[in-house]
N, C-alpha and C positions, 0 to 999 in steps of 0.2 A: 503457466505451471508445466513443467516437465509432467509427463506422464512416468510411474515406477513403477518397476518388477522385481518380486522376490527372487534375491541372487541364490536361495535354496529350491524352491522351487514353480518360480517362472510365474506365479501367481501377480494376478494386479494389485498394484499397490497406491494409496493416497499420501498426501504428503505428510499427513499427522499419524498414520500409522505408528502405535508403538510396536505392534505384531502384526505377523502377517496369520489372517484371518482363515486363510487355506491349508496352512501347513503349522504357523503355531510358531514360528519361528518369534526372536524376540530381535527387535529392530531400533536402530538408532541412524539419523540424519546426518553424515559428514556432511559437512558444511565446502572443505578443502574440496571433493569428491563429486559435489550435488548429487551424491547420491543416498537413498535410503539400502544400508548395509544392516547385514546379520551380527546380531551382540551374543558373547556366550553367554550361560547362564549366574555371570560374575556382572554382568553389562561392558562386560572390554570387549575392544574391535581392535585388531590391528592391521594397520593398512599397509600398502605396498613398499610404506618406507621403511616397516619395521618398529613405529613407533606406536604406539597404547594408549587409546582412547576410549573414555569412559561414558555412559548415559548420566547425563546432567541431574543433580542432586536436585532439581525442580520438577521431576518428572510426575513427581504425586503430587505437586504442587499448584500446579499450573499448565500439566500435561505436557511439559517440554522435554521431545523427544531428541534436542540435537545432542549432539555428543561434545564434552567437555575433555581439556587434555590433562584434567586430572584425577585420579579417584575420590569423589566427595566433592567434588569442584563444581563450578556450575559453567554452562558455557558462554562460549560471544555474544548470543544474545540477550540472555539474561544480564550479564556482565554490563549490560545500556542501561538496565532496571535501575534507575537511582533510588527512586523512594516506591514501597510499594504500600498496600494497607495491612497492619498491625495483625498478628494471628488470631487476636480476640474478633477482630471484625470480619465475621464469619459472611454477611454479604458481598463487600467488598471482596473477600477472598475470590468468592464465587462467582465475581467478576473479573477478577483475572484473567482466569482462562480464554477466555474470548480474546480479548485486550493483547495477551502476549501471544496468542498463536497466529493475528491478525500483524507483530510486531515482526516475530518471524517470517513470514509471509512475505512482509516487505521488503525485511534485507535481501532475501533469494533474490527478487525482483532486483535489488538495487547491483548484487552480486551478476547478475545476468546482465545488464547495462553498463558493467564495469566502474561502479561509483560505490562498490558495497565495500573498498576501504579507504573511501575517501568522506569519513562518517568520525575523523577526529574532533575531538569535542561536542558530540552528539551526546543527549544522555535524556530518557524517559523519566517522568515520574507517574506513575498510574496511581490516581486519588479517587477514594470514594467519595462520595458527596453523600454519604448514608448520616452525617455528623455534621457536616458544613459546606457550602456552596464551593464549586469546582469548575473554571472555567479552560475548554480545553482549547489550546492555541501553543505557541510558540515565543522563548526569549532566549537569544544568548545565546543556541544551543542545548534550551529543555524543550520539550516536547513534552506538556501536560495534559495529558487523555481523562477525560471524566468516565470512570469506573460504568456509571450510570447507564452510560449508551452501549454498556455490555447488553439490558435487558430489551428484548425485542421491543415490551408493550411502552418502556417509557421513551426509544428513539423512534418509533412510530408517532408516538403522541407530538416530540419533539417536530418531526418531519412534518406531519397535518397542520401542526399550530404554526408554524412557518413556511409552510406553500413549496413546501421541497420536493422535487420528484423522484430525489433519490436521497437514502444515509445511513450508510453501512460505518463499524469500526474501522474496517480495511480501508474504507474511504478519507473517513480523519485521518488518519494514518500517512496517507496520499498525500492530502492535502498539507498537512504539518511538514512533511519533508521539505515539502515545494517551498514553504517559507524559511526553511534551513537552508538549501541550497540557495535560494536567491540570496541568501544571506552570506553564502559563500563564494558562489560561484560568479555572479554578477559583480565585481569590482572593477574591473581594466576599464578603463576611461570609454574606449570602444563600444564595448560591451553592455555599458550602460549607456550610451548615446542609442545604441541600437533598443536598450529595453523601455528604454522610455519614448523611441518610436512606436513602439509596438504597443503599450499598454498604457503611455501616458506617462509624467512625472512624478514619483516615489515619493517627490520631499513635499508633496499635500497632507498638510495637516489629517494626520490619520485620523485623532478623536473626532474631529470634525464632521471628517466621512464619515465615521461610524454611527455619527449622530443622525445626520442628515439621511443615511439609509433608512437607520429604523424608524425615523420622522416619518418620511416625504416616500420610502419605498422605489423600487429601481426607476430608470428612464424608461420610458411609454415604448419606446423602441430597442429595448434593450436586448432584444433576441437577433438582432441586423449586427451585432456585433460583441456578443460576450456569452458564455457557454452555459451561464447559469444567473439569474438575479444577483446570488452573492457575488460575482464576478464584478459585478457594477459598481461597488462599495468601493474599493481602492485601488489603484495598481498591484498594489502585496497582495491584497486576493485575488485580483483578475490574474496575476503572476501562479499562485499556490493554487487556483482550480483548475487553470491548464494545466499545468504542471500533475495534478491529479489525474487528470483526464490523459494526458500521455501514457502515464502507467497503467489507467484502464485497459486502453487500447494495446498497448505493447505485450500486457501479462495475456490479455485473451486473447490475440492472435496467435500468442506463441502457445498457448494451451488448445486454439482451434489447431494449430498445426500436428502436435503431439497427440491429438484423439482421431486425426483424420480426416478432420471437417474441412482443411485447410491443404492445398498442393504448398510443398515446405521449397520446391524448387522454383514456384511462381513465387512464393512471397519473399525469399530471398532474389529473386532478381528485380524486383522493385526499387526504385530511385528514389529514397526522400521519404521523410512525413508525410510530405503534401501526397505522394502519389499512392502510400499507405494508407491514408485516410478515405482518400476518392477511389483508389483502386481498389481498395480490399477489407477497411474497416467499416464502410458504407453500405455497402451490398453484405458484410456479415452481421453486422448489427442490426440490421434490416430486418432478415432471418429471422437471426433470435427473438427480435421482436412480435414477429408471424407465429412463431413458436411459441412462445409464452403467451397468445392471445390464445391460440389455438389451445391451452391449458386452463382459460378460462383466468390466468394471470395478468399483471399489467406489463408496460414493457419492459423488457430487461435493461436497456439502453435509452431511457425517456429525453434523448436530447439531441438538437438540431446542430450543427455545426457549419453557419455560414462564412464566408470565405476569409472575413480577418479573424476569424478563430484558429482558420487555419493556419493564418500567418503566423498567429501567436504559440500555436504546434509547432511550426517549423522553427522558432524561437526557441524554445526548451529544449527541443530534439539538440538542438545545434551545441548545445550544454554540455553534452553527452561526452564521454572517451569517443573521440573518433567522428566524433558529429559534426 
């Protein structure tokens, strides 16, 4: 994520700011400009082309700070939400805020890598499991998110029960969008062949793979070729986990550059994902882990990246525009 400054007072801003905490200016996020911009007392912003934009109608519902094209309308991010909890579901609505925040972050990442306008057919169902079970997943372009994952206690309980090193709402969005792009970008025969050479044969029975994974657990040597135990379940899950980690890496490196922790010229001189992982990401994540330990916290990035996973990361990166 880039760093933002207030156009009125030059104070530091964060991605979700709707008001500058330094000067009090009301703000909105312009997706076209990839900037946080000042809005007037009516929530309007006039861009460089003279077009008038308005703060999204969901500002008070889900904390959405994005600009919409029409007054009283909603933004492009909110347009992608197909289903959300009813207004009477106060628990579900409270959990929508974090989920929508993660979705907006995801879309900015996709814009950054050139895929933000390649999401035709994509929709999100943000469902509350307050009254019925919800399974987070992807099917035919629809990403379903269990909003209970917005509750840190619930999420941490699942992380501990499933023996996972990492579990976040943003991580769920990154993983599920990986399934979406696997279904839309891995189609040509040559790409499918490379996919199978890298991840395995996706024609393996998926339900049987799930049943086996939860009955037997991962292979004993899973760390030699996979980023997580979940990635060992099936080639589809291996791809989605790898895609999510590619996004973890690209976004965190961008953030480190934006805040002066990495030299921008050095990062831009890197050639390809392999060099980025080995030369930039591994030293950076190690430093972050040590900083976290200095604060008495667990590792920020509690994963090892063996050589086969670097190959998988190279494959996912090759699917990006210009990759």
